[in-house]
N, C-alpha and C positions, 0 to 999 in steps of 0.2 A: 548578560544580555539573554533574556529567555528566546527558547528557538521559535519561529512559527509552526516547525516541523509538530513541536510538540504541545505548546501553547502559545496557537497563533491570535490572540484575541479577539476583539470584534472590529477593529480598524487596521489599515497598513500604517507601519510605522520606518521613519527612514532607516538604512542599512539593513532593513529585512527581504529576503526574499521573495519575489512575488512570482507567479506562474499565470502570463499573460494565455487567455484560453481564446484560440481564434476559431478552430472548428473542433468537431466532435473527438478527434484523434491528433490534434494539432494543438501544441502549448510551446510558448518561449519563454524559459526562464529569464528572470533578471533581477539585480538588486536594485533594490528603490533608494534614489539618492537623488536630491534638488539639484545639486552641481555636476558638472561635467567631467566626471574622473577618467575619461578615455580622451580628451579635450579635442573634442568634436567643433567645438566653438559655436553650439548655438545658442541664440540668446535667451531662449527660453530653459534654457539650463539642460540636463540629460535628458535624451528622448531615445525612444525603443521604434525603429521605422519595421512596418512590416507591410503584407501584402494590401492590407484595408487601412493603410493610412499612419501617420508619423501621431505620437502619442508621448506627450512631455511627460515626465514623473511628477511634475509638480501638480498634473491633473489626477493623479491616483493617491497620491499623500494622503492620508488622515480618510482615507475614505472607508465605506465598510468593506467589508470581503464579499466578491460576488457580485460587486453593483458592475453596471455596463459604463464601462468609459468610452466618450464620443472621440473619433479623431480631431487633429488640432492642425491650424497651417502654421506653418514654421517660417522664420525667416532663413531660408537656406543659404544666402548671400553673404551673412554674418560668419560664415564657416570658414575657419582655416582663413582668415583675413591676415595679408604677410606685407609690409611696406614694400614699394615696387623696388627701389634699391636699399637694402637694408646696409647700412654701416657697419665696417668691423669694428669688432668691441676686445678688449682684452680679455684673457680667462677668468680674472676676477671681477670684473664686472656682470658676465654671463652667468658665474656662478652666482654670484649677489642677487641679479635679476630675474634668472632660472632662462630655459627655452621654450617656455608654453605657449604655444600661438593660439590664436582667438581669443575667445571671451575667457577672463580671469574669473579667478573663483571670488572676489572680493565684489565683483560686479552683480548688481542686484538682477535678478530673475525676472524677466519678461512675462507678463501674465498671455498666458496663449489664448487663442482667437479659435472657436470651434468650428470644424471643417462643414460642408456642406452632407458629407455622407462616410460613413466608416465605422466602425466600433469594434470593441471588444470585451471580455467579460474580465475582470481581475479577480483570481481564486488564490486562497492561501495554500502552500505546497502540502501535498503528504506524501508518503512514501509510494502508494500509485502512480501518482500524477510525475512524479520526477523520476518513475524508473521509463514512463514514455518521453518526456524530454529531457532527461540526461544528455550530454556528449559522450557517444559512444568511443570508447577507449578500447575494450574489451568486448568479451561476448557477455550478455546483461543476463541475469536471474530475473525471470518477469513474475509479476505477481501471482499467478497459480502456482508456480513453480514453491517461491520463498514462501505462500502463507501454509502451504503444505508441509515446508518443512519447519518450520518455526511452530508450528503445532506438534509434529511428531517429536523435536524436539524438547517439548515441555519448558519452551522458554517462558518466561515469568518476571513479573516486575521484581526488581530487586535482585535478580540474577546476574551471572557473567558468563559471557559466551565469545567464543575465540572464532574468530575468520581469519583463514587462510586463502589468499589471493581473494584481494578486496576488489581490481579489475576496476569498473567504472565506479561502483560505490553505492550501486542497486540495494544490494543485501544489507549494506552498511546502515542505510538509513532505514530499513523496515525492522530490522534488529534491534537497534537503539529504540525505537518506539516501544517494541516490546515489553524490554528488560526496564525501560524509563519508571522511576520511582523519586523522582525529585533530582534537583539541581544541587550541584558540590557546595554553591553557597549558602543553601539553604541547612546549617548544621544542626541534626536532631541526632540524638543518639540512637533513639529506637528505630529508625529508617534505616535500611541498608539498601544504599544505593546501586541501581545498574550501571553495566558496565560492558562495553563491546573492545573486544582486544584484537585489533586488525592488522594482519601482517602480509605485507606487498613485496615481492622480488626485485618489481623494476622500478628503479631508484625514479625517474619521472612519473611515473603513476602514483607514486606514493606520494610524491609531494605534491601532486595536485589534488589528490584525496585532500590531505592535511588542509591546504586551500579552503577546498569547499565544506570542510568540517568545520575551519572558524566561520567563515563568510554564513553557514546556517546556525551558527549558535550553539554548537554541539561540543565544544571544548568541555574536559574533564568527564565526558558521556561515552566519546569515542578517544581509544588510544592507537595511534597508527604507527607502526614500527615498519622499516624498510628493514627485510631479513629474508634470508633463504630459510624455511623452515625445516626442511629434506635435512638441512647438516646443522643450523645451528639450534633449534628447537621453539620453543613457544613461551621462554620464560621472558620478564618484561626487565626492560634497561639493559643490562649486559646479559650476553647469552649464556655465560658461565656461571654467572655470581650473581645473575638477578633474582627478583623476586615472582614469587608463584602467581599468576592470576587467579587459582584457587575456582576454575571453570567447570560449570555444571553442563554444559553444552557445547559443541564442537561441528564446526562448519569447515569441510575441506573442496575447495574449489581450486585443484591442482590438477597438471597435468599427470603425476604419479602420485597420487594419495599414498599408496602402501609404502612409500619412504620415508612418510613422517608420521607414521602410526608407531616406530618404536620409542618416539619421542611422549607419546600421550599413554603411558603404561602410569602405575602407582610407584613404582620403583625403578628408576630409570637406571640405563647402566654406568653411566657417567659418576652417578653417585650424588647428584644435585636433587633441588625440590623437584617434585613433579606439578606439572602445572594444573592438573585435576585436583577437584574439593576432593579431601580426603575422607570426607563425612557425608559424602552424598554419592549415588548413582550418577552415572556421567552417562549422554546421551551423544550421539555422531552422526552425522551425515557426511558422504561423501557425494560428489557431483561430477559424474564421469561420462562423458559422449560416447566410449565406446565398450562392448561387451570384453574385449580385452581387458581393458582396465578394471572392470569390474570384478573378472575373474581372481587378477592378481591381488586386489583389495581385500577383495572373502577371504583368499587363502590366509594373508598374511592377519587378518583379524582374528582368525580361529587359533593362529598361534599364539595371540596374544591375550587368551581368554577372554575377548569379546563375544556375548551371547545374544541372544534374538535378532541373529542377521538374516536382513531382508531385503530384496531390491525391489523400486517401485518406479515405474515411468509414467508420467502425468503429460496426458495429453486433452488439450482445452479447445475448445470452438464456441464462436458465440452465436446467439439465437437472438434474433432480429424478429420483434412482436410488433404489427402496425394493422392498420385497415386499409382491406381492398377495395378502391370503388371503381366499378364498371359501368359505362354510360355515356351518351353524347355531353347531358348537362356537365358532366365532370371538366372538361375543355377548359383548361389552363389551369389545373390544379395539379401540384406537384407530385408524380409516383403515380397518378390514376392512369387507368386505360380509356381513351377515347373510342366506343365501340358502342354501336346500339346492342341493346339487351334483347329487344322483341322488334318483330314487324312492326307494328304499329309507332313504335318508337322511331325508326327509321323514315317511314312513312311522314311523318309531324316533322321529321328534320327536312326532307325533301320539301313538303309545302312549304317551310318556313323559310327557306332559301329561295323556293320560286316568290314569294311575296316579296321578300326583301329585293329582288333584283326588280323586280318591276316598280318598286320604289326608288330605286335607284336613279333605272331611266325615266320616269318621273321626274326624279328630282333632277335629272341635266338639263330639262326644258326652262330656260331660263325668262319664259314670258310667265312663268308661277307666279299668281298674285301672293302676298304675305300669308293670308289665312291658308290659302291651297297649302304652302311649305311647311306651316307649323300641322296642317294635319298629317302631312307624311312623315311628319318626325314622331308625331304621336302614333302612329301605327306601327312602325317599326319598334317605336319602345314597346308596343302592347305586343308585338311577334316577339321581341326578346324576353320578356316576361313569362308568354306562354310556354317558352322552353325550360325555363327554369323550375326545380322539381318542388313540387307543392307537399311540404312536408314540415311539420314544426319540430324537428329532429334538430340537435343541434350539430354543427358542420364536422364537430371532431368526431361524434359518434354514429355518422352514415358510413355504410359499406360493412365488409363481412373481417371480422378478426381472423388474423392468420400467422402464422408463427414460422420461420424459417431458418434454417442453420445456414453458416456459413459455406458457401460453394465449394473453397478448398480450403481442407482443414489441415491446420497448421502440423507440421512433422515434429517430433518430439526433441525437445532441447538439449537433454541427457536423462542418464539412467543416475535413480537416488538410490544409494544403498545406507540404510540405516543398521545401526547397532547398539547395545547396551553394555556398559562396563561396571558391573557391582563394584559397591564399596570393598576394600580392602576389609574383611572380619577375621581377627585373630583370636588367641585364648584368653588375651588381656581383656578384650572387649566381649568374649562370652560369660566370663566371669564376672566382670562388672554387669550385665546385663541380667544375670541370675541373682546377683546381691541386690539389686535393685526391683526386681520383680520375681521374687519367689513364689512357688506353685500356691501356697496359702493366700496371699494376696491376689493372685490372679485369681483364685476361686470367688472371694469376698468380692472382687471387681466384677465378676460376672452375675454373682447375685445381685449386686447393688445396681446393676446397670437392667434390671428387668422389670416392667413395668407393673402397675399395681394390678391391673385388670390380669398379666400371667400370673402372679402371684398368687391371687386369690383364685385362680385356675389348678395350681400346683397345689395350693393347700387342700382344695376340696377332693382334688385326686389323692391326697395323702392321707384324708379322712378316711375316703371311701376304702381305702386300700386297708386302712388300721380296720375300720369296721367287716368286711367280708373275711380278713383274717381275724379276730375275734367270733363271728361267728362257726368259720369252720373250726376253731381249737373245742367252743362250747360242743358242737356237733360230736367231736372225735371223743370228748369227754362223756358223753351222753351215752355213745357207743361203747365205751370202755367199762362205765359201770354197769349197762347190762349184759355184757358179756360173763361182767366177774359174777353178776347176780345168776346166771344160769348153770355158771361152772360151781355155785355153792347150792 
């Protein structure tokens, strides 16, 4: 099944995850299904309840992503109905019939009726949106951090990355999108498929991440392993006799990352295979909230021949851009400042309020004729129209364009330590390189790689040098001949 995180398509399909967008910073993840998998018993099938109404999944399926879904009226009385005095049955009968209450799966889904108000937008999932809506089990790596980390780790399509400390799965979804180069079912010999090898110490969290990976259609692209990597290393399968993931990038989100570095070497002390790609440079990043952890990690990295060690702290804040409107005509507009900008505007407002009060006092007279009442209404409308701004500029283009940063800057989440481990270069590799690329071949390639313009320039300069040398030789010969003539 294609993953909606990687290839969402154009419409929502059954058994796919969708994000129900309620507000700018609030989304609800849900698995789209027609039938009620939680045994809630609604006649409309599976529903999602929010503060803006109730939304049956039958109204979302086969709808284009980004559609506005209206709330519906559901039959709440059908939920969980039981007989008044259920008769006792034998265990065999219970096993055969099941114990599910409410509406059965075979019951046809009742068509939903639209409610008077309430709506939401149905969006396909992305790693950024999933980070903001996922259930928090541990500290989450947010988008500003993991986007910079993936950039510094040189993660590319078809690569393999090791993640230690999966936690809530935020970095897992971001990294699998970065290495995605096709599904395992697509058997293509020339294409190298990307993979994420994720390790988690906590057994329950590891099981929960496996469930989410299966629900999101990422099986085969993400391999979750329950293991203490500080003791047992990063091999796939068995910790001692397993296979190497041949990773080119490593991300460690551990309390003590320096304890796991002893396994991330070219030749492990145990004598087993290295989890790193032997034919490529390896990039690593550690995620540590304290400077004491950074100091220990850097000390061990230097002992294990890691190079270009650097610590980075990422701090981000949001900048809001909007139009600021000030004036009495902005009354009722959200975010506007209702205050007179000039003295004339304040005086016009006072005059309009006095005229409106006169009309109200006149309208309270019950002895007015219909003609007089209509005239008072027209006068009130004219006063209201006179207070509106007389401009042809669209409403969205009025006001001054301003930008403001967040009032409270978020503190850092952690310190990022980056390092590089070069590939292991032996004498055999050096000899093979010399045989494959002898100096004569390199000189020929350098000449071959020059452009026509450059070759013409070099040829011209060479001809000029030869001409100058020839003239110099001729002058020297003439001088020698004159000297011989004088001596004779």
